C-alpha positions in Angstrom: -16.2 33.6 8.1 -15.3 30.3 6.6 -11.8 28.8 7.0 -11.6 27.6 3.4 -13.8 28.2 0.3 -13.3 26.2 -2.8 -15.0 27.9 -5.7 -15.5 27.2 -9.4 -14.9 23.5 -9.2 -16.7 20.4 -10.3 -17.5 18.1 -7.4 -17.1 14.4 -7.6 -18.5 13.7 -4.2 -17.3 10.1 -3.5 -20.7 8.4 -3.6 -20.4 7.4 -7.2 -23.0 9.9 -8.3 -22.5 12.1 -11.4 -20.3 15.1 -11.0 -21.8 18.5 -10.5 -20.6 22.1 -10.4 -20.5 23.5 -6.9 -18.7 25.6 -4.4 -17.6 24.1 -1.1 -17.2 25.8 2.3 -15.2 24.5 5.3 -15.4 25.6 8.9 -13.8 24.1 12.0 -12.6 21.0 10.2 -16.0 20.2 8.7 -17.8 20.7 5.4 -20.5 23.3 6.2 -21.9 24.0 2.7 -21.9 22.5 -0.7 -23.6 25.1 -3.0 -24.5 23.9 -6.5 -23.9 26.4 -9.3 -26.5 27.0 -12.0 -28.5 29.7 -13.6 -31.1 29.7 -10.8 -28.6 29.1 -7.9 -27.3 32.0 -5.8 -23.5 32.1 -5.3 -21.9 30.9 -2.1 -21.9 34.0 0.1 -19.4 34.7 2.9 -15.7 35.5 3.2 -13.0 32.9 4.0 -9.5 32.9 5.4 -8.4 31.1 2.2 -10.2 30.8 -1.1 -9.1 28.1 -3.6 -10.0 28.7 -7.2 -10.9 25.3 -8.6 -12.1 26.4 -12.0 -11.6 23.6 -14.5 -10.7 21.2 -11.7 -12.2 18.3 -9.7 -13.1 18.6 -6.1 -13.0 15.2 -4.5 -12.8 13.6 -1.1 -9.4 12.8 0.5 -8.4 9.2 -0.3 -8.4 6.5 2.4 -5.6 3.9 1.9 -6.4 0.9 4.0 -3.3 -1.2 3.4 -0.1 0.5 4.5 2.9 -0.4 6.7 3.7 2.9 8.4 3.6 1.3 11.8 7.2 2.3 12.6 7.6 5.3 10.3 4.7 7.1 12.0 6.9 7.4 15.1 9.5 9.6 13.4 8.0 10.9 10.1 5.1 13.3 10.3 4.7 13.5 6.5 4.1 9.8 5.8 5.3 10.0 2.3 4.9 8.8 -0.3 1.1 8.3 0.5 0.5 11.9 1.4 1.8 13.0 -2.0 -1.1 11.2 -3.8 -4.1 12.8 -2.3 -4.3 10.3 0.6 -5.6 11.9 3.8 -6.1 8.7 5.9 -3.9 5.6 6.1 -4.5 2.3 7.9 -1.4 0.4 9.1 -0.9 -2.9 11.0 -1.6 -5.1 8.0 -0.4 -8.6 7.2 0.1 -9.7 10.8 3.1 -7.5 11.5 3.4 -4.5 13.7 5.3 -3.1 16.8 2.9 -3.7 19.6 2.5 -5.3 22.0 6.2 -5.9 22.7 8.0 -7.4 25.7 11.0 -5.3 26.8 14.0 -6.5 25.0 12.1 -8.0 22.1 12.0 -4.8 20.0 14.8 -6.0 17.7 12.9 -9.2 17.0 9.8 -7.2 15.8 12.1 -5.0 13.7 13.5 -8.1 12.0 10.1 -9.5 11.5 8.9 -6.3 9.8 12.2 -6.1 7.8 11.8 -9.6 6.4 8.1 -9.5 5.6 7.8 -5.9 4.4 11.4 -5.1 3.1 11.8 -2.0 5.3 15.5 -1.4 6.2 16.1 -2.7 9.7 18.7 -0.1 10.3 16.1 2.6 9.6 13.6 1.1 11.9 16.3 0.6 14.6 17.4 4.2 14.5 14.0 5.8 13.7 11.5 4.2 16.0 11.0 6.0 19.3 9.9 3.2 21.5 8.1 3.9 24.8 5.3 1.4 24.9 4.7 -2.3 25.8 1.0 -2.8 25.4 -1.0 -2.0 22.2 -3.1 0.6 24.0 0.2 2.3 25.1 1.3 2.2 21.4 -1.8 4.0 20.4 -1.3 6.6 23.2 2.2 7.2 22.0 1.1 7.7 18.3 -1.8 9.8 19.6 0.7 12.4 20.6 2.0 12.8 17.1 1.0 15.6 14.7 0.9 14.4 11.2 0.1 15.4 7.6 -2.5 12.7 7.3 -4.8 10.8 9.7 -3.4 7.5 10.9 -5.3 4.4 11.9 -3.8 1.0 13.1 -4.8 -2.6 13.4 -3.4 -5.0 16.0 -1.3 -7.7 14.4 -1.2 -11.4 15.0 2.6 -11.7 15.0 3.3 -9.4 18.0 0.2 -10.7 19.8 1.4 -14.3 19.5 5.0 -13.6 20.4 3.9 -11.5 23.4 1.5 -14.2 24.7 3.5 -17.3 24.0 7.1 -16.1 23.9 9.5 -18.2 21.7 6.8 -20.8 21.2 4.6 -18.2 19.5 7.4 -16.7 17.5 8.3 -20.2 16.2 4.7 -21.0 15.2 4.1 -23.8 17.7 0.5 -24.7 18.3 -1.4 -22.5 20.8 -2.8 -24.1 23.9 -6.2 -23.2 25.2 -4.5 -21.0 27.9 -2.4 -19.3 25.2 -5.6 -18.5 23.2 -7.2 -17.0 26.3 -4.3 -14.7 26.8 -4.2 -13.7 23.1 -7.9 -13.1 23.0 -7.6 -10.8 26.0 -4.9 -8.8 24.2 -6.9 -8.5 21.0 -10.0 -7.4 22.8 -8.0 -4.9 24.8 -6.5 -3.5 21.6 -9.9 -3.0 19.9 -11.4 -1.4 23.0 -8.4 1.0 22.9 -9.1 2.0 19.3 -7.6 -0.6 16.9 -9.4 -0.5 13.6 -8.9 -4.2 13.1 -7.0 -7.4 13.6 -4.6 -8.7 11.0 -3.0 -12.0 10.3 -0.7 -13.6 7.6 -0.9 -17.2 6.5 1.1 -16.9 3.3 4.5 -18.6 3.2 5.9 -15.7 1.2 5.9 -13.6 4.5 9.0 -14.5 6.5 11.1 -12.8 9.1 14.8 -12.2 8.5 15.7 -15.6 10.1 13.4 -17.3 7.5 10.7 -18.2 10.0 7.1 -17.6 8.7 5.1 -14.8 10.4 3.7 -16.0 13.8 0.2 -17.2 13.1 0.9 -18.6 9.6 -0.1 -22.1 10.7 -2.7 -21.1 13.4 -5.5 -23.6 13.8 -9.2 -22.6 13.4 -9.7 -22.6 17.2 -7.1 -19.8 17.5 -8.3 -17.8 14.5 -12.0 -18.0 15.5 -11.2 -17.1 19.1 -9.3 -14.0 18.1 -12.0 -13.1 15.6 -14.6 -13.3 18.4 -12.3 -11.3 20.7 -12.1 -8.6 18.1 -15.9 -8.5 17.8 -16.4 -8.5 21.6 -14.1 -5.4 21.8 -16.7 -3.5 19.8 -16.3 -4.8 16.2 -13.5 -4.1 13.7 -12.1 -5.6 10.5 -10.4 -9.0 10.3 -7.6 -8.5 7.7 -5.7 -11.5 6.2 -2.9 -12.4 3.8 -4.3 -15.9 3.1 -2.6 -19.1 2.3 -2.0 -19.4 -1.4 -2.0 -15.7 -1.9 1.3 -15.8 -3.7 0.4 -18.9 -5.7 2.3 -21.4 -3.6 -0.8 -23.6 -3.1 -3.7 -23.0 -5.5 -6.0 -25.2 -3.4 -5.5 -23.3 -0.2 -7.4 -20.1 -1.1 -10.7 -22.0 -1.3 -10.1 -23.5 2.2 -9.3 -20.0 3.5 -12.5 -18.6 2.2 -14.5 -21.4 3.7 -13.4 -20.6 7.3 -13.5 -16.9 6.7 -17.2 -17.2 5.6 -18.0 -19.1 8.7 -16.2 -16.7 11.0 -17.8 -13.7 9.3 -21.3 -15.1 9.8 -20.5 -15.8 13.5 -19.0 -12.4 14.5 -20.9 -10.0 12.1 -17.7 -8.1 11.3 -16.1 -7.4 7.9 -13.3 -9.7 6.8 -10.8 -8.6 4.1 -8.3 -10.8 2.4 -5.6 -10.2 -0.3 -6.7 -11.3 -3.8 -4.4 -11.5 -6.8 -4.3 -13.4 -10.1 -1.7 -16.1 -10.1 -0.3 -17.7 -13.3 -0.7 -21.2 -11.8 -4.5 -20.8 -11.9 -5.3 -17.6 -13.8 -9.1 -17.8 -13.3 -9.1 -18.7 -9.6 -9.5 -15.0 -8.6 -12.9 -14.9 -10.4 -14.2 -17.9 -8.4 -13.0 -16.3 -5.2 -14.8 -13.1 -6.0 -18.0 -15.0 -6.7 -17.8 -17.0 -3.5 -17.3 -13.7 -1.7 -20.4 -12.2 -3.3 -22.4 -15.3 -2.3 -21.0 -14.9 1.3 -22.5 -11.4 1.4 -25.9 -12.7 0.4 -25.6 -15.2 3.4 -24.7 -12.3 5.8 -20.9 -12.7 5.9 -19.2 -9.5 4.9 -16.2 -11.0 3.0 -14.3 -8.4 1.0 -11.4 -9.4 -1.3 -8.8 -6.7 -1.2 -7.6 -6.0 -4.7 -4.7 -4.1 -6.4 -5.0 -1.3 -9.0 -2.3 -2.7 -11.3 0.1 -5.7 -11.7 1.5 -7.0 -8.5 5.3 -7.5 -8.8 8.5 -5.6 -8.4 10.8 -3.0 -9.9 14.4 -3.8 -10.8 17.2 -1.4 -11.7 20.7 -0.3 -10.7 19.4 1.6 -7.7 17.9 -1.5 -6.1 17.8 -5.2 -7.0 19.0 -6.2 -10.5 20.7 -8.9 -12.5 24.4 -7.8 -12.0 24.7 -7.4 -8.3 26.9 -10.5 -8.0 29.3 -9.6 -10.8 32.8 -8.9 -9.3 33.3 -5.6 -11.1 30.0 -4.3 -10.1 30.6 -5.3 -6.5 34.0 -3.6 -6.5 32.6 -0.3 -7.9 29.7 -0.3 -5.6 32.0 -0.5 -2.6 34.4 2.2 -4.0 32.1 4.8 -5.5 29.5 7.2 -4.4 26.1 6.7 -5.9 26.7 9.5 -8.5 30.2 8.1 -9.4 28.8 4.6 -9.7 26.2 5.7 -12.3 28.9 7.3 -14.3 31.2 4.3 -14.1 28.5 1.9 -15.2 28.1 3.9 -18.4 31.8 3.4 -19.2 32.0 0.9 -22.2 34.9 -0.9 -20.6 33.0 -1.4 -17.3 29.9 -2.5 -19.2 31.9 -5.1 -21.1 33.6 -6.4 -18.0 30.4 -6.8 -16.0 28.6 -8.5 -18.9 31.5 -11.0 -19.4 31.9 -12.0 -15.8 30.5 -15.0 -13.8 28.3 -14.4 -10.8 29.6 -14.7 -7.3 27.5 -17.2 -5.3 24.6 -15.8 -3.2 24.7 -15.8 0.5 22.0 -18.1 1.8 21.8 -16.2 5.0 21.0 -12.9 3.3 17.3 -12.3 2.4 16.8 -11.7 -1.4 20.5 -12.3 -2.1 19.6 -14.6 -5.0 17.4 -12.0 -6.7 20.1 -11.5 -9.4 19.6 -15.0 -10.7 15.8 -14.5 -10.7 16.2 -11.3 -12.7 18.5 -13.0 -15.3 15.9 -15.6 -16.0 13.0 -13.2 -16.3 14.0 -11.4 -19.5 10.8 -12.5 -21.2 8.7 -11.0 -18.4 10.6 -7.8 -17.7 9.5 -4.5 -19.3 11.2 -1.0 -19.2 8.8 1.1 -17.1 9.6 4.3 -18.9 8.6 8.0 -18.2 5.7 8.4 -17.9 5.5 4.9 -16.5 3.7 2.2 -18.5 2.1 -0.4 -16.3 0.2 -2.1 -19.1 3.0 -2.9 -21.6 2.6 -5.0 -24.7 4.5 -8.3 -25.3 6.8 -6.6 -27.8 8.2 -4.5 -25.0 9.8 -7.2 -23.0 13.6 -7.1 -22.5 13.8 -10.3 -24.5 11.7 -8.9 -27.4 13.8 -5.7 -27.5 17.0 -7.7 -27.5 15.7 -9.8 -30.5 14.9 -6.5 -32.3 18.4 -5.2 -31.6 20.1 -8.5 -32.3 21.9 -8.7 -29.0 22.1 -10.7 -25.8 19.1 -10.0 -23.5 21.4 -9.2 -20.5 23.2 -6.6 -22.6 19.8 -5.1 -23.5 18.8 -5.2 -19.9 22.0 -3.4 -18.8 21.5 -0.6 -21.4 17.8 -0.1 -20.5 18.8 0.3 -16.8 21.5 2.8 -17.7 18.9 5.3 -18.9 18.0 8.3 -16.7 21.5 8.3 -15.2 21.4 4.6 -14.4 18.1 5.3 -12.5 15.7 3.6 -14.9 13.5 0.8 -13.6 12.3 -2.4 -15.2 8.8 -3.7 -14.3 8.4 -7.4 -13.4 4.6 -8.1 -13.2 4.6 -11.3 -11.2 0.8 -11.4 -10.5 -2.3 -9.8 -12.0 -0.8 -10.0 -15.5 -1.4 -13.6 -16.7 -3.3 -12.3 -19.7 -0.8 -9.6 -20.6 -3.2 -6.8 -19.9 -5.3 -5.2 -17.2 -8.7 -6.7 -18.1 -8.6 -9.1 -15.1 -7.8 -6.2 -12.8 -10.7 -4.2 -14.3 -13.1 -7.0 -13.5 -11.8 -7.2 -9.9 -12.1 -3.4 -9.5 -15.7 -3.5 -10.7 -16.8 -6.5 -8.7 -19.3 -5.5 -5.9 -17.5 -7.5 -3.2 -14.0 -6.1 -3.9 -12.4 -3.3 -2.0 -9.3 -1.4 -3.1 -6.1 -2.0 -1.2 -2.7 -3.6 -1.3 -0.7 -0.4 -1.9 1.8 -1.4 0.9 2.6 2.3 1.5 5.8 2.5 3.5 6.9 -1.1 2.7 8.9 -3.1 0.1 11.2 -0.1 -0.1 13.7 -1.6 -2.6 11.1 -3.2 -4.9 7.9 -1.3 -5.4 6.1 2.0 -4.9 2.5 1.2 -5.1 1.5 3.9 -2.6 0.9 5.8 -5.9 -2.2 3.8 -6.6 -4.6 6.8 -6.1 -2.9 8.8 -8.9 -2.7 5.7 -11.1 -6.4 5.2 -10.7 -7.1 8.7 -11.8 -4.7 8.8 -14.7 -4.6 5.3 -16.1 -8.0 4.0 -15.3 -10.2 7.1 -15.6 -8.3 9.0 -18.4 -5.4 7.3 -20.3 -6.0 3.6 -20.7 -5.7 2.6 -24.4 -5.6 -1.2 -24.3 -9.1 -1.7 -23.0 -12.1 -0.1 -21.3 -11.6 2.7 -18.8 -13.5 3.3 -15.6 -15.6 6.4 -14.8 -13.9 9.0 -12.7 -16.8 9.0 -10.3 -16.3 5.3 -9.8 -12.5 5.3 -9.1 -12.9 8.1 -6.7 -15.6 6.3 -4.8 -13.5 3.1 -4.6 -10.7 4.9 -2.8 -12.7 7.3 -0.6 -16.2 6.3 0.4 -15.8 2.5 0.0 -12.5 2.2 1.8 -13.6 4.5 4.6 -16.9 2.6 5.1 -15.1 -0.8 5.4 -13.3 0.4 8.5 -16.4 2.2 9.9 -14.9 5.7 9.2 -18.3 7.1 8.3 -17.2 10.7 9.1 -15.1 10.9 5.9 -14.8 9.8 2.3 -17.5 12.0 0.8 -18.1 15.7 0.0 -21.2 16.3 2.1 -22.3 18.8 4.7 -21.3 17.7 8.1 -18.5 15.4 7.0 -14.9 15.8 7.9 -13.2 18.3 5.5 -10.7 15.9 3.9 -10.6 17.2 0.3 -8.6 17.1 -2.9 -8.6 19.8 -5.6 -7.2 18.1 -8.7 -6.3 19.3 -12.2 -7.2 16.0 -13.8 -6.1 17.2 -17.2 -2.6 18.0 -16.0 -2.4 15.1 -13.5 0.8 13.2 -14.0 2.3 10.1 -12.4 6.1 10.3 -12.5 8.6 7.5 -12.7 9.7 5.9 -9.4 13.2 6.8 -8.1 15.3 5.6 -5.3 16.0 8.0 -2.4 18.1 7.5 0.7 16.2 9.6 3.2 15.2 7.1 5.8 17.0 7.0 9.2 20.5 5.7 9.0 20.5 6.5 5.3 18.0 3.8 4.5 16.7 3.6 1.0 13.2 3.6 -0.5 11.5 4.0 -3.8 9.3 7.1 -4.1 7.0 8.1 -6.9 5.9 11.7 -7.3 2.8 13.2 -8.9 1.9 16.6 -10.3 -1.6 18.0 -10.7 -2.8 18.1 -7.1 -3.7 21.8 -6.6 -4.5 21.3 -3.0 -4.9 18.6 -0.4 -6.9 19.4 2.7 -7.0 17.4 6.0 -9.6 18.4 8.7 -10.1 21.7 6.9 -6.4 22.6 6.8 -4.4 22.8 3.5 -1.5 20.4 3.9 -0.2 20.5 0.3 -0.4 23.2 -2.4 0.6 22.3 -5.9 2.2 19.2 -4.5 4.3 21.0 -2.0 4.1 20.4 1.7 2.7 23.4 3.6 4.1 22.3 7.0 0.6 22.0 8.5 0.1 18.9 10.6 -3.7 18.5 11.2 -3.5 14.7 11.0 -4.2 12.7 14.1 -4.5 9.1 15.3 -7.9 7.6 14.3 -9.3 5.3 16.9 -12.2 2.9 16.2 -15.7 4.0 16.8 -16.0 2.0 20.0 
């Protein structure tokens, strides 16, 4: 008696091999049989507690998202949406040098404000939602290990909390580490990896700042500190060294080459994988290609250096539900304070209200409020803003900018922007591709995705709640890249599935998953790829304390299975919680 049988489907097994028709059987959380179907093949015999008819559908491994920020959300939310709605069965948190352990008693709020500033997760939601009860990183893992989740959860130990715990205010303020400080930090990192941390993460980009404006602890760490922590990670049993490097956001185009140099040397010394964020920046639109080639050369030298790449333009979404160009107009401010969200949408559509807002001068931004000057940024980006639409278009043509549409209509660009955001009951979003779109198309992204050194990441699931929803990358890869792209070459379905299952799992040593193979963990997706649809992002207010976040749904996932248990049927949560904490293979 099997627990689950999946019959009639076409298997894309995650290795990159050609698809084949087969039935799959699951027992006790593992794949126990993959029976190919053909004229000479006998059918898969045996009854099952549940049989899933996958006729005309793809049977693929569960997806492994290695770049999320569910560090706090995991303590109160067992669904871990939006990632779990897109076929993801394993998430890895603790990226970019921020997390919630270790923590000195009384310093919890400081870690919340660090995460809020860097990752745009509402601090009120974190304050109300996190169920603290740990001090050390091993204690954090033990606490999360008690949770029952819809997906598996793995964590990396982060440089920011480590530095602040070991050095106190000196560490939080990015003062240089003494030899004694480095000894203490090294002990903490090794202890974390021995307890099951999948990696160690650090941030060195100036774009990552706490709510008080201070860069993430570790931003200016010297090589002796970085190398010592890398060696500590390796001595704990090996893991992944993850980095948001200097120059990642284009603030210094010389820095990325310097970063790669020390990463190559560190990788050769510790024989562990290193992964760093890689995006195309307008200041040097071909730098990414050089970084990829250097990474490939590093592999040949024995240093496992993996650029972590995005599936689509890296930027933000603007609209009335979040940041937009009119937040500092007096009429808008008054209505937002007086009206419910539903009432506000109706009032914004009133011609008199529209005319008033468009005619007004902006109130000055508050220099003490993070992102309070976003309205001015949006007003000056009309030639780079695009209506996202439904279904979303992440590869728009130049004639679809707000400025181009305004010229076509013969009106002021801000008026056009206002009207575009009024669509969908004032819920429509505008796409601002800040990076990965210097050429106005996805050809650079395609080259990144197909480079042998690159690994798929940067979804930021659970983070940047008011600006993006890139946790939908898995569905975007299956729809845009494997099926729908019209402005250039597509990618084979077998390839995009391998990139987000086998390859991401292998990077973190999770060799028990990521492929459809006998003996492997039964993390499986049954997908109607013809009907698969990525819906437009929308703002919801379902975080603790009424916190907001952008979510993006999908339809076409017939079933998602974690450890042999169906967690979603036709996109609907079943209530099953087979997901567990994933500790490193040490």
